[in-house]
GUKETI-73974 format. One record per residue: residue number from 0; residue in one letter; x, y, z of N, C-alpha, C, O, CB in turn. Coordinates in nm, 2 decimals, always signed. Glycine has a CB too. Layout:
REM GUKETI-73974
+-----+---+--------+--------+--------+--------+--------+--------+--------+--------+--------+--------+--------+--------+--------+--------+--------+
|   k | r |   n.c1 |   n.c2 |   n.c3 |  ca.c1 |  ca.c2 |  ca.c3 |   c.c1 |   c.c2 |   c.c3 |   o.c1 |   o.c2 |   o.c3 |  cb.c1 |  cb.c2 |  cb.c3 |
+-----+---+--------+--------+--------+--------+--------+--------+--------+--------+--------+--------+--------+--------+--------+--------+--------+
| NUM | A |      X |      Y |      Z |      X |      Y |      Z |      X |      Y |      Z |      X |      Y |      Z |      X |      Y |      Z |
...
+-----+---+--------+--------+--------+--------+--------+--------+--------+--------+--------+--------+--------+--------+--------+--------+--------+
REM end
This chain:
REM GUKETI-73974
+-----+---+--------+--------+--------+--------+--------+--------+--------+--------+--------+--------+--------+--------+--------+--------+--------+
|   k | r |   n.c1 |   n.c2 |   n.c3 |  ca.c1 |  ca.c2 |  ca.c3 |   c.c1 |   c.c2 |   c.c3 |   o.c1 |   o.c2 |   o.c3 |  cb.c1 |  cb.c2 |  cb.c3 |
+-----+---+--------+--------+--------+--------+--------+--------+--------+--------+--------+--------+--------+--------+--------+--------+--------+
|   0 | M |  +7.21 | +15.50 | +13.19 |  +7.15 | +15.43 | +13.07 |  +7.03 | +15.41 | +13.07 |  +6.97 | +15.38 | +13.17 |  +7.19 | +15.32 | +13.03 |
|   1 | I |  +7.00 | +15.42 | +12.94 |  +6.87 | +15.40 | +12.88 |  +6.86 | +15.26 | +12.84 |  +6.92 | +15.20 | +12.76 |  +6.85 | +15.48 | +12.77 |
|   2 | Q |  +6.76 | +15.22 | +12.94 |  +6.75 | +15.06 | +12.90 |  +6.67 | +15.03 | +12.79 |  +6.57 | +15.09 | +12.77 |  +6.68 | +14.97 | +13.02 |
|   3 | Q |  +6.69 | +14.95 | +12.71 |  +6.63 | +14.86 | +12.58 |  +6.60 | +14.94 | +12.48 |  +6.52 | +14.90 | +12.39 |  +6.50 | +14.79 | +12.61 |
|   4 | A |  +6.65 | +15.11 | +12.45 |  +6.59 | +15.20 | +12.41 |  +6.66 | +15.19 | +12.21 |  +6.63 | +15.24 | +12.10 |  +6.63 | +15.34 | +12.51 |
|   5 | E |  +6.78 | +15.07 | +12.24 |  +6.86 | +15.06 | +12.15 |  +6.77 | +14.96 | +12.02 |  +6.78 | +14.97 | +11.90 |  +6.99 | +15.00 | +12.22 |
|   6 | T |  +6.69 | +14.88 | +12.10 |  +6.63 | +14.78 | +12.02 |  +6.49 | +14.85 | +11.97 |  +6.44 | +14.82 | +11.86 |  +6.62 | +14.63 | +12.12 |
|   7 | K |  +6.42 | +14.95 | +12.06 |  +6.31 | +15.04 | +12.01 |  +6.40 | +15.15 | +11.88 |  +6.34 | +15.20 | +11.78 |  +6.25 | +15.15 | +12.17 |
|   8 | I |  +6.51 | +15.16 | +11.90 |  +6.55 | +15.25 | +11.77 |  +6.57 | +15.19 | +11.68 |  +6.52 | +15.24 | +11.58 |  +6.66 | +15.33 | +11.76 |
|   9 | K |  +6.65 | +15.07 | +11.66 |  +6.63 | +14.95 | +11.54 |  +6.49 | +14.94 | +11.48 |  +6.47 | +14.97 | +11.36 |  +6.65 | +14.80 | +11.59 |
|  10 | Q |  +6.42 | +14.91 | +11.55 |  +6.23 | +14.88 | +11.51 |  +6.22 | +15.01 | +11.43 |  +6.24 | +15.02 | +11.31 |  +6.08 | +14.89 | +11.68 |
|  11 | I |  +6.20 | +15.10 | +11.51 |  +6.15 | +15.21 | +11.45 |  +6.21 | +15.27 | +11.30 |  +6.15 | +15.30 | +11.21 |  +6.16 | +15.30 | +11.55 |
|  12 | R |  +6.38 | +15.27 | +11.32 |  +6.42 | +15.24 | +11.20 |  +6.38 | +15.16 | +11.09 |  +6.32 | +15.20 | +10.99 |  +6.51 | +15.20 | +11.21 |
|  13 | E |  +6.42 | +15.06 | +11.11 |  +6.33 | +14.95 | +10.99 |  +6.20 | +14.99 | +10.92 |  +6.19 | +15.00 | +10.80 |  +6.27 | +14.81 | +11.08 |
|  14 | L |  +6.10 | +15.02 | +11.05 |  +5.98 | +15.06 | +11.01 |  +5.98 | +15.18 | +10.92 |  +5.89 | +15.21 | +10.84 |  +5.91 | +15.08 | +11.12 |
|  15 | K |  +6.08 | +15.24 | +10.94 |  +6.09 | +15.37 | +10.85 |  +6.15 | +15.37 | +10.69 |  +6.17 | +15.46 | +10.61 |  +6.18 | +15.47 | +10.94 |
|  16 | N |  +6.18 | +15.24 | +10.69 |  +6.28 | +15.18 | +10.58 |  +6.42 | +15.30 | +10.58 |  +6.47 | +15.34 | +10.48 |  +6.19 | +15.18 | +10.39 |
|  17 | F |  +6.47 | +15.35 | +10.70 |  +6.60 | +15.42 | +10.69 |  +6.72 | +15.30 | +10.71 |  +6.67 | +15.18 | +10.73 |  +6.61 | +15.54 | +10.83 |
|  18 | T |  +6.81 | +15.31 | +10.69 |  +6.96 | +15.21 | +10.67 |  +7.03 | +15.23 | +10.81 |  +6.99 | +15.34 | +10.86 |  +7.08 | +15.28 | +10.54 |
|  19 | Q |  +7.10 | +15.16 | +10.88 |  +7.20 | +15.21 | +10.94 |  +7.31 | +15.32 | +10.87 |  +7.35 | +15.40 | +10.95 |  +7.26 | +15.10 | +10.99 |
|  20 | E |  +7.35 | +15.34 | +10.77 |  +7.45 | +15.39 | +10.68 |  +7.34 | +15.52 | +10.66 |  +7.41 | +15.62 | +10.62 |  +7.51 | +15.27 | +10.52 |
|  21 | Y |  +7.21 | +15.55 | +10.67 |  +7.15 | +15.71 | +10.66 |  +7.16 | +15.77 | +10.78 |  +7.18 | +15.88 | +10.81 |  +6.99 | +15.72 | +10.63 |
|  22 | M |  +7.13 | +15.65 | +10.87 |  +7.15 | +15.72 | +11.05 |  +7.27 | +15.75 | +11.07 |  +7.30 | +15.85 | +11.14 |  +7.11 | +15.61 | +11.18 |
|  23 | A |  +7.39 | +15.67 | +11.02 |  +7.50 | +15.72 | +11.08 |  +7.53 | +15.88 | +11.01 |  +7.56 | +15.98 | +11.08 |  +7.64 | +15.60 | +11.06 |
|  24 | Q |  +7.51 | +15.91 | +10.85 |  +7.57 | +15.96 | +10.81 |  +7.50 | +16.10 | +10.84 |  +7.55 | +16.21 | +10.81 |  +7.61 | +15.90 | +10.70 |
|  25 | K |  +7.38 | +16.09 | +10.88 |  +7.29 | +16.22 | +10.93 |  +7.35 | +16.25 | +11.06 |  +7.34 | +16.36 | +11.11 |  +7.12 | +16.20 | +10.94 |
|  26 | L |  +7.41 | +16.13 | +11.14 |  +7.47 | +16.16 | +11.29 |  +7.61 | +16.21 | +11.27 |  +7.69 | +16.25 | +11.36 |  +7.48 | +16.03 | +11.38 |
|  27 | G |  +7.63 | +16.21 | +11.17 |  +7.78 | +16.21 | +11.12 |  +7.88 | +16.12 | +11.21 |  +7.96 | +16.17 | +11.29 |  +7.83 | +16.36 | +11.11 |
|  28 | L |  +7.87 | +16.02 | +11.19 |  +7.90 | +15.92 | +11.24 |  +7.98 | +15.77 | +11.15 |  +7.93 | +15.75 | +11.04 |  +7.77 | +15.90 | +11.30 |
|  29 | S |  +8.05 | +15.72 | +11.17 |  +8.04 | +15.57 | +11.07 |  +7.97 | +15.48 | +11.10 |  +7.91 | +15.51 | +11.20 |  +8.15 | +15.49 | +11.06 |
|  30 | T |  +7.94 | +15.38 | +11.06 |  +7.84 | +15.30 | +11.01 |  +7.86 | +15.20 | +11.14 |  +7.78 | +15.15 | +11.22 |  +7.87 | +15.24 | +10.85 |
|  31 | R |  +7.97 | +15.19 | +11.14 |  +8.05 | +15.07 | +11.27 |  +7.95 | +15.16 | +11.37 |  +7.85 | +15.13 | +11.42 |  +8.28 | +15.08 | +11.32 |
|  32 | A |  +8.02 | +15.28 | +11.39 |  +8.00 | +15.35 | +11.51 |  +7.84 | +15.37 | +11.57 |  +7.80 | +15.39 | +11.69 |  +8.06 | +15.48 | +11.48 |
|  33 | Y |  +7.76 | +15.37 | +11.46 |  +7.61 | +15.38 | +11.49 |  +7.57 | +15.22 | +11.55 |  +7.51 | +15.18 | +11.65 |  +7.52 | +15.42 | +11.34 |
|  34 | S |  +7.63 | +15.16 | +11.42 |  +7.56 | +15.00 | +11.46 |  +7.60 | +14.95 | +11.62 |  +7.51 | +14.89 | +11.68 |  +7.63 | +14.86 | +11.35 |
|  35 | K |  +7.72 | +14.99 | +11.67 |  +7.73 | +15.02 | +11.81 |  +7.65 | +15.05 | +11.90 |  +7.64 | +15.00 | +12.01 |  +7.80 | +15.09 | +11.82 |
|  36 | I |  +7.57 | +15.14 | +11.87 |  +7.47 | +15.22 | +11.95 |  +7.35 | +15.12 | +11.93 |  +7.31 | +15.07 | +12.03 |  +7.44 | +15.38 | +11.89 |
|  37 | E |  +7.29 | +15.07 | +11.82 |  +7.15 | +14.98 | +11.80 |  +7.21 | +14.85 | +11.90 |  +7.14 | +14.79 | +11.98 |  +7.10 | +14.91 | +11.61 |
|  38 | T |  +7.34 | +14.83 | +11.89 |  +7.34 | +14.64 | +11.97 |  +7.36 | +14.74 | +12.12 |  +7.29 | +14.68 | +12.20 |  +7.54 | +14.47 | +11.90 |
|  39 | G |  +7.42 | +14.85 | +12.18 |  +7.41 | +14.86 | +12.31 |  +7.56 | +14.83 | +12.34 |  +7.59 | +14.80 | +12.45 |  +7.31 | +14.77 | +12.36 |
|  40 | E |  +7.66 | +14.84 | +12.25 |  +7.79 | +14.80 | +12.28 |  +7.82 | +14.97 | +12.32 |  +7.89 | +15.00 | +12.41 |  +7.90 | +14.72 | +12.14 |
|  41 | T |  +7.76 | +15.07 | +12.25 |  +7.77 | +15.24 | +12.30 |  +7.67 | +15.25 | +12.36 |  +7.56 | +15.21 | +12.33 |  +7.77 | +15.37 | +12.19 |
|  42 | Q |  +7.72 | +15.33 | +12.49 |  +7.63 | +15.36 | +12.55 |  +7.55 | +15.48 | +12.53 |  +7.62 | +15.58 | +12.50 |  +7.66 | +15.35 | +12.65 |
|  43 | L |  +7.38 | +15.51 | +12.53 |  +7.34 | +15.61 | +12.46 |  +7.30 | +15.67 | +12.54 |  +7.22 | +15.64 | +12.63 |  +7.26 | +15.59 | +12.37 |
|  44 | T |  +7.35 | +15.81 | +12.51 |  +7.31 | +15.94 | +12.61 |  +7.19 | +16.00 | +12.57 |  +7.14 | +15.97 | +12.47 |  +7.42 | +16.05 | +12.60 |
|  45 | I |  +7.14 | +16.10 | +12.65 |  +7.02 | +16.18 | +12.63 |  +7.04 | +16.20 | +12.52 |  +6.98 | +16.13 | +12.44 |  +6.99 | +16.29 | +12.71 |
|  46 | N |  +7.16 | +16.33 | +12.46 |  +7.15 | +16.38 | +12.37 |  +7.14 | +16.32 | +12.23 |  +7.09 | +16.37 | +12.14 |  +7.22 | +16.44 | +12.39 |
|  47 | R |  +7.22 | +16.18 | +12.23 |  +7.26 | +16.09 | +12.10 |  +7.06 | +16.04 | +12.11 |  +7.01 | +16.02 | +12.00 |  +7.43 | +15.92 | +12.14 |
|  48 | L |  +6.98 | +16.03 | +12.20 |  +6.86 | +15.96 | +12.17 |  +6.77 | +16.07 | +12.12 |  +6.68 | +16.04 | +12.05 |  +6.81 | +15.89 | +12.28 |
|  49 | N |  +6.82 | +16.24 | +12.18 |  +6.74 | +16.35 | +12.12 |  +6.76 | +16.37 | +11.96 |  +6.67 | +16.42 | +11.90 |  +6.79 | +16.47 | +12.20 |
|  50 | E |  +6.90 | +16.33 | +11.91 |  +6.94 | +16.34 | +11.78 |  +6.89 | +16.26 | +11.69 |  +6.83 | +16.29 | +11.58 |  +7.07 | +16.33 | +11.77 |
|  51 | I |  +6.91 | +16.14 | +11.75 |  +6.84 | +15.99 | +11.69 |  +6.68 | +16.02 | +11.64 |  +6.63 | +16.02 | +11.53 |  +6.83 | +15.84 | +11.84 |
|  52 | S |  +6.62 | +16.06 | +11.77 |  +6.47 | +16.09 | +11.76 |  +6.45 | +16.18 | +11.63 |  +6.36 | +16.17 | +11.55 |  +6.41 | +16.18 | +11.91 |
|  53 | S |  +6.53 | +16.26 | +11.63 |  +6.48 | +16.40 | +11.54 |  +6.48 | +16.33 | +11.41 |  +6.39 | +16.34 | +11.33 |  +6.60 | +16.56 | +11.55 |
|  54 | I |  +6.59 | +16.27 | +11.38 |  +6.60 | +16.19 | +11.28 |  +6.49 | +16.08 | +11.22 |  +6.44 | +16.08 | +11.10 |  +6.71 | +16.13 | +11.32 |
|  55 | L |  +6.46 | +16.00 | +11.30 |  +6.33 | +15.92 | +11.31 |  +6.17 | +16.02 | +11.32 |  +6.06 | +15.97 | +11.33 |  +6.34 | +15.82 | +11.48 |
|  56 | E |  +6.18 | +16.14 | +11.31 |  +6.07 | +16.27 | +11.31 |  +5.99 | +16.16 | +11.45 |  +5.89 | +16.10 | +11.43 |  +5.95 | +16.31 | +11.11 |
|  57 | V |  +6.04 | +16.17 | +11.54 |  +5.97 | +16.09 | +11.68 |  +6.00 | +16.16 | +11.80 |  +6.11 | +16.22 | +11.81 |  +6.03 | +15.94 | +11.71 |
|  58 | Q |  +5.96 | +16.16 | +11.86 |  +5.98 | +16.19 | +12.03 |  +6.05 | +16.11 | +12.14 |  +6.02 | +16.00 | +12.18 |  +5.86 | +16.20 | +12.10 |
|  59 | P |  +6.17 | +16.22 | +12.18 |  +6.22 | +16.09 | +12.24 |  +6.15 | +16.00 | +12.33 |  +6.18 | +15.88 | +12.34 |  +6.32 | +16.13 | +12.31 |
|  60 | M |  +6.07 | +16.05 | +12.38 |  +5.94 | +15.96 | +12.47 |  +5.87 | +15.83 | +12.37 |  +5.86 | +15.71 | +12.41 |  +5.79 | +16.09 | +12.51 |
|  61 | E |  +5.82 | +15.88 | +12.28 |  +5.75 | +15.74 | +12.15 |  +5.87 | +15.68 | +12.17 |  +5.84 | +15.59 | +12.25 |  +5.71 | +15.77 | +11.95 |
|  62 | V |  +6.00 | +15.67 | +12.16 |  +6.11 | +15.61 | +12.11 |  +6.14 | +15.50 | +12.23 |  +6.18 | +15.38 | +12.22 |  +6.23 | +15.71 | +12.08 |
|  63 | L |  +6.09 | +15.58 | +12.37 |  +6.12 | +15.50 | +12.49 |  +6.02 | +15.39 | +12.52 |  +6.04 | +15.27 | +12.56 |  +6.12 | +15.58 | +12.61 |
|  64 | G |  +5.89 | +15.46 | +12.48 |  +5.79 | +15.39 | +12.49 |  +5.72 | +15.31 | +12.37 |  +5.61 | +15.25 | +12.39 |  +5.72 | +15.47 | +12.55 |
|  65 | F |  +5.80 | +15.30 | +12.25 |  +5.78 | +15.22 | +12.18 |  +5.73 | +15.06 | +12.18 |  +5.82 | +14.98 | +12.21 |  +5.85 | +15.23 | +12.15 |
|  66 | D |  +5.61 | +15.02 | +12.14 |  +5.59 | +14.87 | +12.16 |  +5.55 | +14.84 | +12.00 |  +5.45 | +14.89 | +11.94 |  +5.46 | +14.82 | +12.31 |
|  67 | D |  +5.65 | +14.75 | +11.96 |  +5.62 | +14.69 | +11.82 |  +5.52 | +14.61 | +11.82 |  +5.44 | +14.63 | +11.72 |  +5.72 | +14.61 | +11.78 |
|  68 | K |  +5.50 | +14.51 | +11.91 |  +5.36 | +14.42 | +11.94 |  +5.24 | +14.52 | +11.87 |  +5.16 | +14.48 | +11.79 |  +5.32 | +14.38 | +12.15 |
|  69 | K |  +5.25 | +14.65 | +11.93 |  +5.10 | +14.76 | +11.93 |  +5.10 | +14.78 | +11.77 |  +4.99 | +14.80 | +11.72 |  +5.11 | +14.94 | +12.03 |
|  70 | I |  +5.21 | +14.77 | +11.70 |  +5.25 | +14.83 | +11.57 |  +5.21 | +14.75 | +11.51 |  +5.10 | +14.78 | +11.46 |  +5.38 | +14.87 | +11.53 |
|  71 | F |  +5.24 | +14.63 | +11.50 |  +5.26 | +14.50 | +11.41 |  +5.05 | +14.48 | +11.44 |  +4.97 | +14.47 | +11.36 |  +5.41 | +14.34 | +11.49 |
|  72 | N |  +5.03 | +14.46 | +11.57 |  +4.90 | +14.42 | +11.56 |  +4.79 | +14.49 | +11.48 |  +4.69 | +14.44 | +11.44 |  +4.85 | +14.41 | +11.69 |
|  73 | F |  +4.85 | +14.63 | +11.48 |  +4.74 | +14.71 | +11.44 |  +4.73 | +14.69 | +11.28 |  +4.62 | +14.68 | +11.23 |  +4.77 | +14.86 | +11.49 |
|  74 | Y |  +4.87 | +14.69 | +11.20 |  +4.88 | +14.68 | +11.07 |  +4.84 | +14.53 | +11.03 |  +4.84 | +14.50 | +10.91 |  +5.02 | +14.74 | +11.04 |
|  75 | N |  +4.82 | +14.44 | +11.12 |  +4.79 | +14.29 | +11.09 |  +4.61 | +14.29 | +11.06 |  +4.54 | +14.25 | +10.98 |  +4.86 | +14.17 | +11.25 |
|  76 | S |  +4.59 | +14.36 | +11.16 |  +4.43 | +14.39 | +11.16 |  +4.36 | +14.50 | +11.06 |  +4.24 | +14.50 | +11.04 |  +4.40 | +14.45 | +11.30 |
|  77 | S |  +4.45 | +14.57 | +11.03 |  +4.36 | +14.68 | +10.93 |  +4.36 | +14.64 | +10.85 |  +4.44 | +14.54 | +10.84 |  +4.38 | +14.81 | +10.90 |
|  78 | D |  +4.27 | +14.69 | +10.75 |  +4.25 | +14.67 | +10.59 |  +4.36 | +14.72 | +10.55 |  +4.38 | +14.83 | +10.59 |  +4.13 | +14.74 | +10.51 |
|  79 | I |  +4.46 | +14.67 | +10.47 |  +4.52 | +14.72 | +10.38 |  +4.53 | +14.87 | +10.32 |  +4.61 | +14.96 | +10.30 |  +4.50 | +14.65 | +10.32 |
|  80 | N |  +4.40 | +14.85 | +10.30 |  +4.36 | +15.00 | +10.16 |  +4.35 | +15.12 | +10.31 |  +4.33 | +15.24 | +10.30 |  +4.11 | +14.98 | +10.02 |
|  81 | N |  +4.35 | +15.06 | +10.40 |  +4.31 | +15.16 | +10.51 |  +4.44 | +15.20 | +10.57 |  +4.43 | +15.28 | +10.67 |  +4.20 | +15.09 | +10.63 |
|  82 | V |  +4.57 | +15.17 | +10.54 |  +4.67 | +15.21 | +10.61 |  +4.76 | +15.32 | +10.59 |  +4.85 | +15.30 | +10.52 |  +4.73 | +15.12 | +10.61 |
|  83 | K |  +4.75 | +15.42 | +10.64 |  +4.80 | +15.54 | +10.63 |  +4.96 | +15.57 | +10.68 |  +5.02 | +15.50 | +10.76 |  +4.70 | +15.62 | +10.70 |
|  84 | N |  +4.99 | +15.65 | +10.64 |  +5.14 | +15.72 | +10.71 |  +5.24 | +15.64 | +10.72 |  +5.30 | +15.64 | +10.83 |  +5.15 | +15.78 | +10.84 |
|  85 | I |  +5.28 | +15.54 | +10.60 |  +5.39 | +15.45 | +10.63 |  +5.48 | +15.55 | +10.54 |  +5.47 | +15.58 | +10.43 |  +5.37 | +15.29 | +10.58 |
|  86 | N |  +5.59 | +15.58 | +10.65 |  +5.71 | +15.66 | +10.57 |  +5.82 | +15.53 | +10.47 |  +5.92 | +15.46 | +10.49 |  +5.82 | +15.76 | +10.73 |
|  87 | M |  +5.71 | +15.57 | +10.35 |  +5.83 | +15.49 | +10.24 |  +5.87 | +15.61 | +10.17 |  +5.80 | +15.70 | +10.12 |  +5.77 | +15.37 | +10.12 |
|  88 | P |  +6.04 | +15.60 | +10.16 |  +6.12 | +15.67 | +10.07 |  +6.07 | +15.70 |  +9.96 |  +6.08 | +15.61 |  +9.88 |  +6.23 | +15.60 | +10.05 |
|  89 | E |  +6.00 | +15.82 |  +9.89 |  +5.99 | +15.86 |  +9.77 |  +6.01 | +15.82 |  +9.61 |  +5.93 | +15.82 |  +9.52 |  +6.05 | +15.93 |  +9.79 |
|  90 | K |  +6.18 | +15.76 |  +9.64 |  +6.19 | +15.70 |  +9.53 |  +6.14 | +15.56 |  +9.51 |  +6.10 | +15.53 |  +9.40 |  +6.30 | +15.71 |  +9.49 |
|  91 | L |  +6.13 | +15.48 |  +9.62 |  +6.09 | +15.34 |  +9.63 |  +5.92 | +15.35 |  +9.61 |  +5.88 | +15.24 |  +9.58 |  +6.13 | +15.27 |  +9.79 |
|  92 | I |  +5.83 | +15.43 |  +9.62 |  +5.69 | +15.47 |  +9.58 |  +5.69 | +15.49 |  +9.42 |  +5.60 | +15.43 |  +9.36 |  +5.63 | +15.62 |  +9.67 |
|  93 | Q |  +5.80 | +15.59 |  +9.34 |  +5.83 | +15.59 |  +9.23 |  +5.88 | +15.48 |  +9.17 |  +5.83 | +15.45 |  +9.06 |  +5.89 | +15.69 |  +9.21 |
|  94 | Q |  +5.97 | +15.38 |  +9.22 |  +5.98 | +15.31 |  +9.13 |  +5.84 | +15.14 |  +9.17 |  +5.85 | +15.04 |  +9.10 |  +6.16 | +15.29 |  +9.13 |
|  95 | Y |  +5.75 | +15.16 |  +9.24 |  +5.66 | +15.06 |  +9.25 |  +5.56 | +15.12 |  +9.16 |  +5.51 | +15.04 |  +9.08 |  +5.62 | +15.03 |  +9.39 |
|  96 | E |  +5.52 | +15.30 |  +9.15 |  +5.46 | +15.33 |  +9.04 |  +5.49 | +15.33 |  +8.89 |  +5.40 | +15.34 |  +8.80 |  +5.46 | +15.42 |  +9.07 |
|  97 | E |  +5.64 | +15.30 |  +8.89 |  +5.72 | +15.23 |  +8.72 |  +5.64 | +15.13 |  +8.70 |  +5.55 | +15.11 |  +8.62 |  +5.90 | +15.16 |  +8.70 |
|  98 | T |  +5.69 | +15.04 |  +8.81 |  +5.67 | +14.89 |  +8.78 |  +5.55 | +14.85 |  +8.75 |  +5.54 | +14.76 |  +8.66 |  +5.69 | +14.82 |  +8.88 |
|  99 | I |  +5.44 | +14.91 |  +8.81 |  +5.27 | +14.91 |  +8.77 |  +5.24 | +14.96 |  +8.66 |  +5.21 | +14.89 |  +8.58 |  +5.17 | +14.98 |  +8.86 |
| 100 | Q |  +5.25 | +15.07 |  +8.64 |  +5.23 | +15.12 |  +8.49 |  +5.30 | +15.05 |  +8.37 |  +5.24 | +15.04 |  +8.27 |  +5.28 | +15.25 |  +8.48 |
| 101 | S |  +5.46 | +15.00 |  +8.40 |  +5.52 | +14.88 |  +8.26 |  +5.45 | +14.75 |  +8.32 |  +5.47 | +14.66 |  +8.23 |  +5.75 | +14.85 |  +8.24 |
| 102 | L |  +5.39 | +14.69 |  +8.43 |  +5.27 | +14.60 |  +8.43 |  +5.18 | +14.62 |  +8.31 |  +5.17 | +14.56 |  +8.20 |  +5.19 | +14.62 |  +8.57 |
| 103 | K |  +5.13 | +14.70 |  +8.35 |  +4.97 | +14.76 |  +8.28 |  +4.99 | +14.76 |  +8.13 |  +4.91 | +14.71 |  +8.06 |  +4.93 | +14.92 |  +8.33 |
| 104 | E |  +5.11 | +14.83 |  +8.09 |  +5.12 | +14.79 |  +7.95 |  +5.16 | +14.68 |  +7.89 |  +5.15 | +14.66 |  +7.77 |  +5.20 | +14.87 |  +7.90 |
| 105 | Q |  +5.22 | +14.58 |  +7.99 |  +5.25 | +14.44 |  +7.96 |  +5.15 | +14.38 |  +7.92 |  +5.15 | +14.31 |  +7.82 |  +5.31 | +14.38 |  +8.06 |
| 106 | I |  +5.03 | +14.40 |  +8.00 |  +4.92 | +14.30 |  +8.01 |  +4.85 | +14.38 |  +7.86 |  +4.80 | +14.29 |  +7.78 |  +4.81 | +14.30 |  +8.18 |
| 107 | Q |  +4.83 | +14.47 |  +7.82 |  +4.79 | +14.56 |  +7.73 |  +4.83 | +14.49 |  +7.59 |  +4.74 | +14.49 |  +7.50 |  +4.86 | +14.70 |  +7.75 |
| 108 | L |  +4.93 | +14.44 |  +7.58 |  +5.02 | +14.43 |  +7.50 |  +4.96 | +14.27 |  +7.49 |  +4.90 | +14.24 |  +7.39 |  +5.18 | +14.47 |  +7.54 |
| 109 | L |  +4.97 | +14.17 |  +7.57 |  +4.93 | +14.04 |  +7.57 |  +4.82 | +14.04 |  +7.55 |  +4.80 | +13.95 |  +7.46 |  +4.95 | +13.97 |  +7.67 |
| 110 | K |  +4.71 | +14.09 |  +7.58 |  +4.54 | +14.13 |  +7.55 |  +4.56 | +14.12 |  +7.35 |  +4.53 | +14.03 |  +7.26 |  +4.49 | +14.36 |  +7.62 |
| 111 | L |  +4.60 | +14.25 |  +7.35 |  +4.63 | +14.28 |  +7.18 |  +4.68 | +14.15 |  +7.13 |  +4.59 | +14.09 |  +7.07 |  +4.77 | +14.41 |  +7.14 |
| 112 | L |  +4.78 | +14.08 |  +7.14 |  +4.87 | +13.95 |  +7.12 |  +4.71 | +13.84 |  +7.08 |  +4.66 | +13.80 |  +6.98 |  +4.99 | +13.90 |  +7.29 |
| 113 | Q |  +4.66 | +13.82 |  +7.23 |  +4.60 | +13.70 |  +7.20 |  +4.45 | +13.75 |  +7.12 |  +4.34 | +13.69 |  +7.12 |  +4.60 | +13.60 |  +7.34 |
| 114 | G |  +4.47 | +13.84 |  +7.08 |  +4.28 | +13.88 |  +6.98 |  +4.37 | +13.88 |  +6.84 |  +4.30 | +13.90 |  +6.74 |  +4.15 | +14.11 |  +7.01 |
| 115 | K |  +4.50 | +13.85 |  +6.82 |  +4.52 | +13.81 |  +6.67 |  +4.48 | +13.68 |  +6.62 |  +4.50 | +13.65 |  +6.50 |  +4.65 | +13.82 |  +6.64 |
+-----+---+--------+--------+--------+--------+--------+--------+--------+--------+--------+--------+--------+--------+--------+--------+--------+
REM end
């Protein structure tokens, strides 16, 4: 059995903004069955680790060696404008961009209304 890999898988999954439902679907499992992997109720095999690593787009050894403290310390100490390669879903990025555009339009409208 692989020790603590379940916790590391969960941390990487959350960093990538993947849901348990998404992971379960990709693995052909029910959400509950996938949840049992992350909680350690189901024993994690090497084959399953390889499948999960592939979905997370990391090497299995990176999962086993993952240290969330290093990641969070890096992001907390870095200039937010220099943070790159965060795997944000395209739909979320699009929503942010649409929200920003809408807010810009609202600001322009308020400026025009104040000028009258």
